[in-house]
C-alpha positions, 0 to 999 in steps of 0.5 A: 500499499502506498504511503499516500492511502492513508493520507487520502482517507484521512483527508477524506474522513476530515473533509466530508460533512458527517451528516453530508450526502455523496455519490455511493461511488465516492463512498465506496473509494473511501472505504476501499481506502479504509480496507487498504490500510486494514489489509497492510494489518491482515494481508491475506487474512481479509478477504474483500468481495464487492457486488455492486450494481452498476446502476446504483454508483450514482446513488446518494447517501450519507458521507461515510456510511460504511465506515462503522459497519465495515469497522465491525465486520473487521473487528469480529470477522477478521481481527479476532479470528486467525484464519482471518475473514471474507467481508462482502460489500453490496449494493443494489435496488429493490423497487425504489429502495437502495439496498446497502449491505456489508456481510462477514463470515464471522461468528455472527450473532450471540444465541440469545440474539440468534434465538431472537432472529430466528423467532422473529422477535424484536430486537436491536443491536445497539451496544456499539457506538458506531451502530447507534450513531448509524441508525441515528444518522439515517433517521435524521436524514431519511425518517422511517424511510432509513432501515438498519436491519441485522440478519444472518449472512448467506456466508455464515456470519452477520449482514448488517443492511441499510434501506434507504430512498433511492435518489440519483445524483445528476450528473453535469 
């Protein structure tokens, strides 16, 4: 990783308005810069897969919205596991709703929360500041149209899905 990657990420995180909006393309670029830094720490232990529909790259999203979710995935699916882990970033449309998802193959939810998920019982995972702030940001920007959902990931760990109204940024 070139030394300027960490400088680029720092510059991006300091210049972007935390309550502002940006294109999904720019957010993915910032996420890639962050993950490049983490790859220095974890090398081949950190595997990244992106599944991004091309027609959503111009979607308007909150600045640094992936950051706390990716940090949690690195912390729980990669850092604590000798064999490392895989993180999958997904973005696509479901009708007029933009779906942004961060999934990992880590340990997933605790048995108690997993049982609640299986039973369909309502619960929230808000013990972490990053998740709590993400939920608050989505509500502040989108009201009830911005949702943060947790489920078992298809790859075995945790999947965190953000649902927000799809708004395309006009290209000049």
